[in-house]
C-alpha positions as CSV (number, residue, x, y, z in Angstrom):
1,X,0.0,0.0,0.0
2,X,1.3,3.4,-1.0
3,X,2.2,5.8,1.9
4,X,-0.2,8.7,2.7
5,X,0.7,12.3,1.8
6,X,2.0,13.1,5.3
7,X,4.1,9.9,5.5
8,X,5.5,10.5,2.0
9,X,6.6,14.1,3.0
10,X,8.3,12.6,6.1
11,X,10.1,10.0,4.0
12,X,11.1,12.6,1.4
13,X,12.6,14.9,4.1
14,X,14.4,11.9,5.7
15,X,15.7,10.8,2.4
16,X,17.2,14.3,1.8
17,X,19.2,14.3,5.0
18,X,20.3,10.7,4.4
19,X,21.4,11.8,1.0
20,X,23.4,14.7,2.6
21,X,25.0,12.2,5.1
22,X,26.0,9.8,2.3
23,X,27.4,12.6,0.1
24,X,29.5,14.2,2.9
25,X,30.3,11.4,5.3
26,X,30.5,8.5,2.9
27,X,31.7,10.3,-0.2
28,X,28.9,8.9,-2.3
29,X,28.8,9.7,-6.0
30,X,26.0,12.1,-7.0
31,X,25.9,11.2,-10.6
32,X,22.7,9.5,-11.8
33,X,22.7,5.7,-11.1
34,X,26.5,5.7,-10.6
35,X,26.3,4.7,-6.9
36,X,23.7,2.0,-6.6
37,X,24.4,1.3,-2.9
38,X,23.6,5.0,-2.2
39,X,20.4,4.6,-4.3
40,X,19.4,1.5,-2.3
41,X,19.9,3.4,0.9
42,X,17.5,6.1,-0.3
43,X,14.9,3.4,-1.2
44,X,15.1,2.0,2.4
45,X,14.1,5.4,3.8
46,X,11.7,6.3,1.0
47,X,10.3,3.1,-0.5
48,X,8.0,5.0,-3.0
49,X,10.9,7.1,-4.4
50,X,10.4,7.8,-8.1
51,X,12.9,9.0,-10.6
52,X,12.0,12.7,-10.1
53,X,12.6,12.5,-6.4
54,X,15.8,10.5,-6.9
55,X,17.2,13.2,-9.2
56,X,16.0,15.8,-6.7
57,X,18.0,14.2,-3.9
58,X,21.1,14.1,-6.1
59,X,20.7,17.8,-7.0
60,X,19.9,18.9,-3.4
61,X,23.1,17.1,-2.3
62,X,25.2,18.8,-5.0
63,X,23.9,22.1,-3.8
64,X,24.6,21.6,-0.1
65,X,28.1,20.2,-0.7
66,X,28.9,23.1,-2.9
67,X,27.6,25.5,-0.2
68,X,29.9,24.0,2.5
69,X,32.9,23.6,0.2
70,X,32.9,19.8,0.2
71,X,34.4,18.0,-2.8
72,X,32.2,15.3,-4.3
73,X,33.5,11.8,-3.7
74,X,35.6,12.8,-0.6
75,X,34.7,12.0,3.0
76,X,34.2,14.4,5.9
77,X,33.2,13.0,9.3
78,X,33.0,16.4,11.1
79,X,29.2,16.9,10.6
80,X,26.1,15.9,12.5
81,X,22.7,15.5,10.8
82,X,19.1,16.0,11.8
83,X,15.6,15.7,10.5
84,X,13.6,18.2,12.5
85,X,10.5,16.0,13.1
86,X,12.4,13.1,14.7
87,X,15.3,10.8,14.5
88,X,16.3,9.1,11.3
89,X,16.5,5.3,11.4
90,X,19.9,4.4,12.8
91,X,20.4,2.0,9.9
92,X,20.5,5.1,7.6
93,X,22.4,7.5,9.9
94,X,24.1,6.3,13.1
95,X,22.7,7.9,16.3
96,X,26.2,9.2,17.1
97,X,26.0,11.3,13.9
98,X,22.6,12.8,14.6
99,X,21.8,15.9,16.6
100,X,18.7,17.9,17.9
101,X,20.2,21.3,18.5
102,X,17.6,23.3,16.5
103,X,14.8,21.4,18.1
104,X,16.2,22.7,21.4
105,X,16.1,26.2,20.1
106,X,12.4,26.1,19.4
107,X,11.9,24.3,22.7
108,X,13.6,27.2,24.5
109,X,10.9,29.6,23.5
110,X,8.3,30.4,26.2
111,X,4.6,30.0,25.4
112,X,4.5,33.8,24.8
113,X,7.4,33.7,22.4
114,X,5.9,30.8,20.5
115,X,2.6,32.6,20.3
116,X,4.3,35.2,18.2
117,X,4.2,32.5,15.5
118,X,0.8,31.0,16.3
119,X,2.7,28.4,18.3
120,X,3.8,26.8,15.0
121,X,7.6,26.2,14.5
122,X,7.3,26.6,10.8
123,X,6.0,30.1,11.1
124,X,9.3,31.0,12.9
125,X,11.6,28.8,10.8
126,X,10.7,26.5,7.9
127,X,13.7,24.2,8.6
128,X,13.0,20.6,7.5
129,X,16.5,19.2,8.1
130,X,19.8,20.6,9.3
131,X,23.5,19.9,9.6
132,X,25.9,21.1,12.3
133,X,29.6,20.9,13.0
134,X,30.2,18.3,15.7
135,X,32.8,20.4,17.5
136,X,30.3,23.3,17.9
137,X,27.2,21.5,19.1
138,X,28.1,21.5,22.8
139,X,28.8,25.3,22.7
140,X,25.6,25.9,20.8
141,X,23.5,24.1,23.4
142,X,25.3,25.9,26.2
143,X,24.7,29.3,24.6
144,X,21.0,28.5,24.1
145,X,20.6,27.4,27.7
146,X,22.4,30.6,28.9
147,X,20.2,32.8,26.8
148,X,17.1,31.0,28.0
149,X,18.0,31.5,31.6
150,X,18.9,35.1,31.1
151,X,15.5,35.9,29.5
152,X,13.1,33.6,31.3
153,X,12.5,36.1,34.2
154,X,12.8,39.2,32.1
155,X,10.1,41.7,31.6
156,X,11.3,42.4,28.1
157,X,8.9,41.8,25.3
158,X,9.0,38.2,23.8
159,X,10.2,39.6,20.5
160,X,13.6,40.5,22.1
161,X,14.5,36.9,23.0
162,X,13.5,35.8,19.5
163,X,15.6,38.5,17.9
164,X,18.6,37.5,20.0
165,X,18.2,33.8,19.1
166,X,17.8,34.7,15.4
167,X,21.1,36.7,15.6
168,X,22.9,33.8,17.2
169,X,21.6,31.4,14.5
170,X,22.4,33.8,11.7
171,X,25.9,34.1,12.9
172,X,26.2,30.3,13.1
173,X,24.8,30.0,9.6
174,X,27.1,32.7,8.3
175,X,30.1,30.7,9.7
176,X,28.6,27.5,8.2
177,X,28.7,25.7,11.5
178,X,24.9,25.3,11.9
179,X,22.9,25.1,8.6
180,X,19.1,24.9,8.8
181,X,17.7,23.7,5.5
182,X,14.2,24.2,4.0
183,X,13.6,21.7,1.2
184,X,11.5,21.8,-2.0
185,X,11.3,19.3,-4.8
186,X,13.8,20.1,-7.5
187,X,11.9,19.7,-10.8
188,X,13.2,17.0,-13.2
189,X,13.5,19.8,-15.8
190,X,16.0,21.7,-13.6
191,X,19.6,21.6,-14.5
192,X,20.7,22.2,-11.0
193,X,19.2,23.0,-7.6
194,X,19.0,26.6,-6.3
195,X,20.3,27.4,-2.8
196,X,19.5,30.7,-1.2
197,X,20.5,32.1,2.2
198,X,17.5,33.6,4.0
199,X,17.3,35.9,7.0
200,X,21.0,36.2,7.5
201,X,20.7,39.9,7.7
202,X,18.9,40.3,11.0
203,X,20.5,43.5,12.3
204,X,20.4,47.1,11.2
205,X,20.7,47.8,7.5
206,X,18.3,45.0,6.4
207,X,18.0,43.7,2.9
208,X,16.8,46.4,0.4
209,X,14.9,45.5,-2.7
210,X,16.5,47.4,-5.6
211,X,14.5,46.5,-8.7
212,X,11.2,44.8,-9.5
213,X,9.7,43.9,-12.9
214,X,6.3,42.6,-14.0
215,X,7.3,40.2,-16.9
216,X,3.9,39.1,-18.1
217,X,0.4,40.7,-18.0
218,X,-1.6,40.3,-14.9
219,X,-4.0,37.7,-16.4
220,X,-7.5,37.0,-15.3
221,X,-10.6,36.2,-17.3
222,X,-13.7,38.2,-17.2
223,X,-15.9,35.7,-18.9
224,X,-19.0,34.1,-17.3
225,X,-20.2,30.9,-18.8
226,X,-22.1,27.6,-18.1
227,X,-19.5,25.3,-16.7
228,X,-21.3,22.0,-17.1
229,X,-24.3,22.4,-14.8
230,X,-22.7,25.4,-12.8
231,X,-22.5,29.1,-13.2
232,X,-18.8,30.0,-13.3
233,X,-16.0,32.1,-14.5
234,X,-13.7,30.8,-17.2
235,X,-10.8,30.5,-14.7
236,X,-11.0,32.0,-11.2
237,X,-7.2,32.6,-11.0
238,X,-5.1,35.7,-11.7
239,X,-1.6,34.7,-12.8
240,X,1.6,36.5,-13.9
241,X,5.4,36.3,-13.8
242,X,7.5,38.8,-11.9
243,X,11.0,39.2,-10.6
244,X,12.9,41.4,-8.1
245,X,16.5,42.0,-7.2
246,X,17.6,42.3,-3.5
247,X,21.2,42.2,-2.4
248,X,23.1,40.0,-4.8
249,X,20.1,37.9,-5.7
250,X,17.5,38.3,-8.6
251,X,14.5,36.2,-7.8
252,X,12.0,35.3,-10.6
253,X,8.7,33.9,-9.5
254,X,5.2,33.1,-10.6
255,X,2.2,34.7,-8.9
256,X,-1.3,33.1,-8.6
257,X,-4.2,34.5,-6.8
258,X,-7.1,31.9,-6.8
259,X,-10.1,30.5,-4.9
260,X,-9.4,28.2,-2.0
261,X,-12.6,27.0,-0.6
262,X,-14.7,30.1,-0.1
263,X,-11.6,32.2,0.4
264,X,-8.8,33.7,-1.7
265,X,-5.3,32.3,-1.7
266,X,-2.2,34.0,-3.1
267,X,0.5,31.4,-3.9
268,X,4.0,32.1,-5.2
269,X,6.3,29.7,-7.0
270,X,10.0,30.1,-7.9
271,X,11.0,30.1,-11.6
272,X,14.3,28.7,-12.8
273,X,16.3,27.9,-15.9
274,X,15.4,24.5,-17.2
275,X,17.6,21.9,-18.7
276,X,16.7,23.0,-22.2
277,X,17.0,26.7,-21.4
278,X,14.2,29.1,-20.8
279,X,12.3,29.7,-17.6
280,X,9.9,27.3,-16.0
281,X,8.1,27.4,-12.7
282,X,8.7,25.0,-9.8
283,X,6.2,22.4,-8.8
284,X,6.4,23.2,-5.2
285,X,5.3,26.6,-3.9
286,X,7.8,29.1,-2.5
287,X,5.0,29.9,-0.1
288,X,1.6,31.5,0.2
289,X,0.9,35.0,1.6
290,X,-1.2,34.7,4.7
291,X,-4.6,36.5,4.4
292,X,-3.8,39.1,7.1
293,X,-0.4,39.9,5.4
294,X,-2.1,40.2,2.0
295,X,-4.5,42.7,3.5
296,X,-1.7,44.7,4.9
297,X,0.2,44.7,1.6
298,X,-2.8,45.9,-0.4
299,X,-3.5,48.6,2.1
300,X,0.2,49.6,2.2
301,X,0.7,49.9,-1.6
302,X,-2.8,50.4,-3.0
303,X,-5.6,52.9,-2.6
304,X,-8.2,50.4,-1.1
305,X,-8.6,47.8,1.5
306,X,-8.7,44.2,0.0
307,X,-12.4,44.0,1.1
308,X,-13.3,47.4,-0.3
309,X,-17.0,47.4,-1.6
310,X,-17.1,43.6,-1.4
311,X,-19.6,42.8,1.3
312,X,-23.4,43.0,1.2
313,X,-25.4,44.1,-1.8
314,X,-23.1,44.8,-4.7
315,X,-25.7,46.6,-6.7
316,X,-25.4,49.8,-4.7
317,X,-21.7,49.9,-5.5
318,X,-22.1,49.2,-9.2
319,X,-20.9,52.5,-10.5
320,X,-17.7,52.5,-8.4
321,X,-16.8,49.0,-9.8
322,X,-17.5,50.1,-13.3
323,X,-15.2,53.1,-12.8
324,X,-12.4,50.9,-11.4
325,X,-12.7,48.2,-14.2
326,X,-12.8,50.7,-17.0
327,X,-9.9,52.6,-15.5
328,X,-7.8,49.5,-15.2
329,X,-8.5,48.5,-18.7
330,X,-7.4,51.9,-20.1
331,X,-4.4,52.1,-17.8
332,X,-1.0,51.4,-19.4
333,X,1.2,51.6,-16.3
334,X,1.5,47.8,-16.0
335,X,0.4,45.0,-18.4
336,X,-3.0,43.4,-17.8
337,X,-5.1,40.8,-19.6
338,X,-8.8,40.6,-18.8
339,X,-9.6,37.8,-21.3
340,X,-12.6,37.7,-23.6
341,X,-15.0,39.9,-21.6
342,X,-18.0,37.6,-22.5
343,X,-21.2,36.5,-20.8
344,X,-22.7,33.2,-22.0
345,X,-20.6,33.5,-25.2
346,X,-21.6,37.1,-26.1
347,X,-19.0,39.8,-26.0
348,X,-19.9,42.7,-23.7
349,X,-18.6,46.0,-22.6
350,X,-17.0,46.4,-19.1
351,X,-20.2,48.2,-18.0
352,X,-22.4,45.5,-19.3
353,X,-20.3,42.9,-17.6
354,X,-20.6,44.5,-14.2
355,X,-24.4,45.0,-14.7
356,X,-25.0,41.3,-15.6
357,X,-22.5,39.9,-13.1
358,X,-24.2,41.9,-10.3
359,X,-27.6,40.9,-11.5
360,X,-26.7,37.2,-11.3
361,X,-25.2,37.7,-7.9
362,X,-28.5,39.2,-6.6
363,X,-30.6,36.4,-8.1
364,X,-31.5,33.4,-5.9
365,X,-30.2,30.0,-6.7
366,X,-33.8,28.9,-7.5
367,X,-34.3,31.7,-10.0
368,X,-31.0,30.9,-11.8
369,X,-31.9,27.3,-11.9
370,X,-35.3,28.1,-13.4
371,X,-34.0,30.7,-15.9
372,X,-30.7,29.2,-17.0
373,X,-31.1,25.5,-16.1
374,X,-27.8,25.6,-14.1
375,X,-26.7,25.8,-10.4
376,X,-25.6,29.1,-9.0
377,X,-23.1,27.1,-6.9
378,X,-20.3,29.4,-5.6
379,X,-20.8,32.2,-8.1
380,X,-21.3,34.9,-5.5
381,X,-18.1,34.0,-3.7
382,X,-16.2,33.7,-7.0
383,X,-17.4,37.1,-8.1
384,X,-16.1,38.7,-5.0
385,X,-12.7,37.0,-5.4
386,X,-12.7,38.3,-9.0
387,X,-13.4,41.8,-7.7
388,X,-10.6,41.4,-5.2
389,X,-8.3,40.7,-8.1
390,X,-9.2,44.1,-9.5
391,X,-8.1,45.6,-6.2
392,X,-4.8,43.7,-6.4
393,X,-4.3,45.0,-9.9
394,X,-5.0,48.5,-8.8
395,X,-2.4,48.1,-5.9
396,X,0.2,47.2,-8.5
397,X,-0.7,50.2,-10.6
398,X,-0.4,52.5,-7.7
399,X,2.8,51.0,-6.5
400,X,4.3,51.5,-10.0
401,X,3.1,55.1,-10.2
402,X,4.5,55.8,-6.7
403,X,7.9,54.2,-7.4
404,X,7.2,51.4,-5.0
405,X,6.7,48.5,-7.4
406,X,10.0,46.8,-6.4
407,X,9.1,47.0,-2.7
408,X,5.6,45.6,-3.3
409,X,6.9,42.6,-5.3
410,X,9.8,42.0,-2.9
411,X,7.6,42.3,0.2
412,X,5.1,39.9,-1.3
413,X,7.7,37.2,-2.0
414,X,9.4,37.6,1.4
415,X,6.1,37.4,3.3
416,X,5.2,34.2,1.4
417,X,8.6,32.6,1.9
418,X,8.8,33.7,5.6
419,X,11.8,35.9,4.9
420,X,12.7,39.1,6.8
421,X,12.7,42.6,5.5
422,X,12.6,44.6,8.7
423,X,13.3,44.3,12.4
424,X,9.6,43.6,13.0
425,X,9.9,40.4,11.0
426,X,11.0,37.6,13.3
427,X,11.4,34.6,11.0
428,X,14.6,32.6,11.7
429,X,17.5,32.1,9.3
430,X,17.8,29.1,7.0
431,X,18.9,28.1,3.5
432,X,16.3,27.1,1.0
433,X,17.1,24.4,-1.6
434,X,14.6,24.3,-4.5
């Protein structure tokens, strides 16, 4: 029987750290099918491993050994290894070569400090696995214990202890003695894995976004049609490609705002150079922007709140929505694509679209069933998400006009990926392999 999704994720993470152990400790070959003993070891940890995951483990390992300056095929016994969620089977990595130092860091947080992150470790640090220099582990643990004792009776705000811990971990990561690692599947079409340091700059003079570019039109589709037996939009997503430059890194990524249940979700995915050249998007998401943060971003860079004129009877706000839609369609500040602008196959003007969409919203499910022989389904919720997409578009327009487009793009990516841009952001340091 195939493993469930949760079990598979656990096995994938364990296989990654086992791969790192074999690449560093054992000097395993990282060329495809050249070291069959190494491959067998991965199968023992991850029995359902397919070819894409096998290639991903090889590329992840190449990225991490390059990062620490290890030569492929050589052996280095100076590291300890860890899977955050528990010990790895001792048959794969001996217990003497495993550690729990970062688990102890999160464990040192008080309940108030953990509540800053909704009591979820991943909201502080998305570390899945980590490696640490053996000769530093005792000192690390002593330092954490000392800091914990110093702050446990303090009246200082909980953010202060977290900031001190983050600085300690950032220094350890910078010296490459403690390396927290966040893992993403490396696509089979990727020529190599990408490794990025995150949240190293935790003191004054934090990372500044220099440039930001919208590469493809903000694409949605203002077409209402009969989708089988349901009233629907021809796609409920808004998608586009963007990039930004911060520090020495240029980060290209894919943006998708879409329905998720009855709510809206904004999901970002890294883009990379494929084996055959050209850019392609990663399968795994770089992260999603939490709803409260998305609201803050739109309020910060746009003219409106993300829920502006959304609730209640839309009919009374019809003229304002017509003005906004027409204005966005005329605007040339940033590229936009609204699709066919059709209702039931007939081309309509923006004003006609708003009139009909709001009319359908106001109609009861029974009336729509009687008149159009289809279910109203989630049309009202989808219409409101479509209107929110206009507000997001407008925020991008305003950001561009105000010279803040780069900040908007960069802040969006960093919020999704749990990266820091200011002292107020308290996510911990790690490297991301994707």
